[in-house]
KOLLO-335274 format. One record per residue (C-alpha): residue number from 1; residue in three letters; chain; x, y, z. Coordinates in nm, 4 decimals, decimal comma. Layout:
// KOLLO-335274
   num   residuo   cadena         px         py         pz
   NUM       ALA        A          X          Y          Z
...
***
This chain:
// KOLLO-335274
   num   residuo   cadena         px         py         pz
     1       LEU        A   -18,6467     2,6142     0,1589
     2       ARG        A   -19,0369     2,6519     0,1684
     3       GLN        A   -19,0372     2,6120    -0,2173
     4       TRP        A   -18,8279     2,2996    -0,1742
     5       VAL        A   -19,0844     2,1582     0,1029
     6       GLU        A   -19,3841     2,2603    -0,1102
     7       ALA        A   -19,1993     2,0947    -0,4268
     8       LEU        A   -19,1679     1,7849    -0,2269
     9       GLY        A   -19,5122     1,8036    -0,1200
    10       ARG        A   -19,6510     1,7847    -0,4785
    11       ASN        A   -19,4358     1,4517    -0,5396
    12       GLN        A   -19,6493     1,2721    -0,2617
    13       VAL        A   -19,9171     1,0410    -0,4034
    14       PRO        A   -20,2662     1,1295    -0,2554
    15       GLU        A   -20,3978     0,8644    -0,0115
    16       ILE        A   -20,7773     0,8399     0,1332
    17       LEU        A   -20,6871     0,7964     0,5107
    18       PRO        A   -20,8335     0,4981     0,7241
    19       ASP        A   -21,0579     0,6098     1,0089
    20       ASN        A   -20,7712     0,5087     1,2469
    21       VAL        A   -20,5275     0,7908     1,1444
    22       LEU        A   -20,4961     1,0498     1,3742
    23       VAL        A   -20,1904     1,2532     1,2086
    24       ALA        A   -20,0623     1,2251     0,8430
    25       HIS        A   -19,7597     1,4501     0,8315
    26       PRO        A   -19,4617     1,4306     0,6161
    27       ASP        A   -19,2744     1,3720     0,9176
    28       VAL        A   -19,5005     1,2105     1,1432
    29       LEU        A   -19,7539     0,9330     1,1051
    30       ALA        A   -19,9919     0,8511     1,4035
    31       TRP        A   -20,2694     0,6089     1,4376
    32       TRP        A   -20,4674     0,3795     1,6909
    33       VAL        A   -20,5732     0,0408     1,7400
    34       PRO        A   -20,8801    -0,0917     1,9538
    35       ALA        A   -20,8439    -0,3328     2,2337
    36       LYS        A   -20,8570    -0,6892     2,0770
    37       VAL        A   -20,7295    -1,0497     2,1287
    38       ARG        A   -20,4613    -1,1194     1,9404
    39       THR        A   -20,2121    -1,4176     1,8385
    40       SER        A   -19,8995    -1,3240     2,0632
    41       TYR        A   -19,5709    -1,4877     2,0472
    42       PHE        A   -19,3274    -1,5462     2,3219
    43       ALA        A   -19,0081    -1,7004     2,3527
    44       LEU        A   -18,8611    -1,5786     2,6607
    45       SER        A   -18,4735    -1,6237     2,7090
    46       HIS        A   -18,4726    -1,6616     3,0436
    47       PRO        A   -18,7897    -1,7382     3,2277
    48       PRO        A   -18,8517    -1,7268     3,5697
    49       LYS        A   -18,9091    -2,0782     3,6934
    50       THR        A   -19,2196    -2,0321     3,8491
    51       LEU        A   -19,4108    -1,9217     3,4891
    52       GLN        A   -19,6614    -2,1621     3,3937
    53       ALA        A   -19,7736    -2,0518     3,0511
    54       LEU        A   -19,4778    -1,8638     2,9401
    55       ALA        A   -19,2060    -2,1174     3,0458
    56       SER        A   -19,1174    -2,2320     2,7208
    57       ARG        A   -19,1696    -2,1082     2,3836
    58       THR        A   -19,5438    -2,0633     2,2798
    59       VAL        A   -19,8004    -1,8869     2,0634
    60       LEU        A   -20,1067    -1,7894     2,2481
    61       GLN        A   -20,4523    -1,5778     2,1971
    62       LEU        A   -20,4188    -1,2591     2,4633
    63       PRO        A   -20,5965    -0,9639     2,5406
    64       TYR        A   -20,4105    -0,6329     2,4561
    65       PRO        A   -20,5521    -0,2827     2,5226
    66       ALA        A   -20,6093    -0,0003     2,2886
    67       HIS        A   -20,2834     0,1625     2,1597
    68       VAL        A   -20,1650     0,4781     1,9845
    69       PHE        A   -19,8765     0,4491     1,7333
    70       VAL        A   -19,6654     0,7387     1,6382
    71       ALA        A   -19,3979     0,6721     1,3456
    72       THR        A   -19,1087     0,9196     1,2340
    73       ARG        A   -18,8131     0,8312     1,0261
    74       GLY        A   -18,6586     0,5152     1,1797
    75       HIS        A   -18,8295     0,5280     1,5334
    76       LEU        A   -19,1853     0,4179     1,6328
    77       ARG        A   -19,3364     0,5120     1,9871
    78       ILE        A   -19,6174     0,3171     2,1181
    79       HIS        A   -19,8735     0,3943     2,4538
    80       ALA        A   -20,1523     0,1956     2,5273
    81       LEU        A   -20,4940     0,3787     2,5961
    82       ARG        A   -20,7162     0,3697     2,8989
    83       ALA        A   -21,0312     0,3527     2,6512
    84       SER        A   -21,0796     0,1286     2,3222
    85       GLU        A   -21,1751     0,4414     2,1379
    86       ARG        A   -21,0523     0,6924     1,8979
    87       PRO        A   -20,8082     0,9215     2,1239
    88       THR        A   -20,8336     1,2998     2,1133
    89       ALA        A   -20,5459     1,5417     2,1549
    90       ASP        A   -20,6220     1,5735     2,5486
    91       THR        A   -20,6072     1,1904     2,5724
    92       GLU        A   -20,3655     1,0864     2,8509
    93       LEU        A   -20,1029     0,8181     2,7255
    94       LEU        A   -20,0111     0,4879     2,9549
    95       HIS        A   -19,7054     0,2524     2,9237
    96       SER        A   -19,7321     0,0130     2,6887
    97       PRO        A   -19,7375    -0,3566     2,8492
    98       ILE        A   -19,5740    -0,5007     2,4816
    99       LEU        A   -19,2262    -0,6613     2,5678
   100       ASN        A   -19,0554    -0,5068     2,2665
   101       VAL        A   -19,1461    -0,1527     2,3433
   102       PHE        A   -18,8638     0,0198     2,5890
   103       ILE        A   -18,9596     0,2546     2,9030
   104       SER        A   -18,9210     0,5634     2,6432
   105       GLY        A   -19,2011     0,4487     2,4557
   106       HIS        A   -18,9949     0,3477     2,1770
   107       LEU        A   -19,0122     0,0093     1,9975
   108       CYS        A   -18,6851    -0,2351     1,9939
   109       TRP        A   -18,6699    -0,3216     1,6399
   110       GLY        A   -18,4314    -0,6157     1,7289
   111       ASN        A   -18,3935    -0,7889     1,3265
   112       VAL        A   -18,7231    -0,6666     1,2542
   113       PRO        A   -18,6693    -0,4534     0,9292
   114       VAL        A   -18,7865    -0,0914     0,9712
   115       PRO        A   -19,0558     0,0108     0,7031
   116       LYS        A   -18,9036     0,2720     0,4604
   117       SER        A   -19,2124     0,4746     0,4642
   118       ILE        A   -19,4324     0,6764     0,7026
   119       SER        A   -19,7235     0,7021     0,4774
   120       PRO        A   -20,0590     0,5356     0,5896
   121       SER        A   -19,9993     0,2540     0,3342
   122       ALA        A   -19,7002     0,0871     0,6096
   123       ILE        A   -19,9328     0,0797     0,8736
   124       PRO        A   -19,9905    -0,2848     0,8290
   125       GLU        A   -19,5759    -0,3457     0,8243
   126       TYR        A   -19,5459    -0,1512     1,1481
   127       GLU        A   -19,8107    -0,3618     1,3145
   128       ARG        A   -19,6679    -0,6560     1,2154
   129       ALA        A   -19,3686    -0,5201     1,3433
   130       VAL        A   -19,5170    -0,4844     1,6864
   131       PHE        A   -19,7678    -0,7987     1,7118
   132       ASP        A   -19,6396    -1,0256     1,4973
   133       SER        A   -19,2520    -1,0499     1,6297
   134       TRP        A   -19,1333    -1,3105     1,9349
   135       SER        A   -19,1089    -1,1419     2,2891
   136       THR        A   -18,7862    -1,2675     2,4137
   137       HIS        A   -18,7558    -1,0428     2,7110
   138       PRO        A   -18,8414    -0,7272     2,9047
   139       ASN        A   -18,6627    -0,4213     2,8333
   140       PRO        A   -18,4915    -0,2407     3,1398
   141       GLY        A   -18,7192    -0,0495     3,3577
   142       GLN        A   -19,0209    -0,2084     3,2226
   143       GLU        A   -19,0921    -0,3912     3,5849
   144       HIS        A   -19,1885    -0,0282     3,7040
   145       THR        A   -19,4709     0,0366     3,4224
   146       VAL        A   -19,7160    -0,2166     3,6598
   147       PRO        A   -19,7188    -0,2768     4,0495
   148       GLY        A   -19,6686    -0,5807     4,1750
   149       ARG        A   -19,3758    -0,8468     4,1525
   150       GLY        A   -19,2663    -0,9881     3,8697
   151       GLY        A   -19,3590    -0,7078     3,6137
   152       LEU        A   -19,4975    -0,7426     3,2949
   153       VAL        A   -19,3810    -1,1141     3,2072
   154       ARG        A   -19,6047    -1,2329     3,5409
   155       LEU        A   -19,8894    -1,0091     3,4255
   156       TRP        A   -19,8642    -1,1691     3,0577
   157       ASP        A   -19,8504    -1,5474     3,2377
   158       LYS        A   -20,1419    -1,4366     3,4480
   159       LEU        A   -20,3683    -1,3510     3,1652
   160       ALA        A   -20,2479    -1,6819     2,9884
   161       VAL        A   -20,3236    -1,9025     3,2509
   162       ARG        A   -20,6539    -1,7436     3,3292
   163       LYS        A   -20,7239    -1,7506     2,9385
   164       ALA        A   -20,8401    -1,3987     3,0124
   165       THR        A   -21,0065    -1,1658     2,6943
   166       ARG        A   -20,9759    -0,8347     2,8177
   167       PHE        A   -20,6585    -0,6677     2,9275
   168       PRO        A   -20,6482    -0,5258     3,2864
   169       VAL        A   -20,5506    -0,1753     3,1812
   170       GLU        A   -20,6167    -0,0088     3,5128
   171       LEU        A   -20,2902    -0,1697     3,5952
   172       LEU        A   -20,0997     0,0092     3,3422
   173       LYS        A   -19,9019     0,3092     3,4846
   174       ALA        A   -19,9617     0,6622     3,3106
   175       PHE        A   -19,6682     0,7560     3,0808
   176       PRO        A   -19,4930     1,0811     3,2759
   177       SER        A   -19,4911     1,4127     3,0632
   178       HIS        A   -19,0862     1,4497     3,1607
   179       ALA        A   -18,8504     1,1459     3,1789
   180       GLU        A   -18,7410     1,2568     3,5390
   181       ALA        A   -19,1017     1,3030     3,6516
   182       SER        A   -19,2369     1,1657     3,9804
   183       GLU        A   -19,5540     0,9560     4,0342
   184       ALA        A   -19,7312     1,2904     4,0957
   185       ALA        A   -19,6351     1,4023     3,7355
   186       LYS        A   -19,8772     1,4918     3,4648
   187       PRO        A   -19,9349     1,2232     3,2396
   188       LEU        A   -19,8024     1,2724     2,8624
   189       THR        A   -20,1080     1,3589     2,6087
   190       LEU        A   -20,1286     1,2399     2,2488
   191       SER        A   -20,1248     1,6357     2,1607
   192       GLU        A   -19,8042     1,6581     2,3590
   193       LEU        A   -19,6310     1,3263     2,1687
   194       ILE        A   -19,7195     1,4763     1,8523
   195       LYS        A   -19,5582     1,8003     1,9192
   196       ARG        A   -19,2266     1,6422     2,0288
   197       SER        A   -19,2395     1,3762     1,7413
   198       VAL        A   -19,2387     1,6925     1,4711
   199       ARG        A   -18,9566     1,8422     1,6551
   200       ALA        A   -18,7549     1,5365     1,6717
***
């Protein structure tokens, strides 16, 4: 088995790693993106009547917090970061406010094609799947990732109405280290997420 793994490694084309790559492994690719105002696509299937900016299909400029991405074969996990700086092993992860992300942190691919590679050259494909796709509905449980009534949909609507240029990252809840964890549970760290992804 070791000889097969070494042989596969010799067939990989060497790549120069961009500054934003955190882990480049045959089974896991991790990278981060800074906070940024991005073009956002909303086409909510059942928008609440009280929405203003997101009441109908629209394209807006909205602020996103910094994020970390972890790609494995067929899966992509996405978590927000408190600070817009390169995370370390001990960086605590937050729930992502992106509507197409399940409460587990996994991307809901919908009809977006999954990239066939988990090499750094595929990063633009993954980011397009996240940031350039239409947000049609919040996924189950996402209303618990931020405080207040209306959850993420209401928050995005408020940001759009205010023409905000900074995402209020302090509203995002920490991602728990265990699925059944209570409010007092320790947050998941980047190193723990990488370990889980390698084992998966």
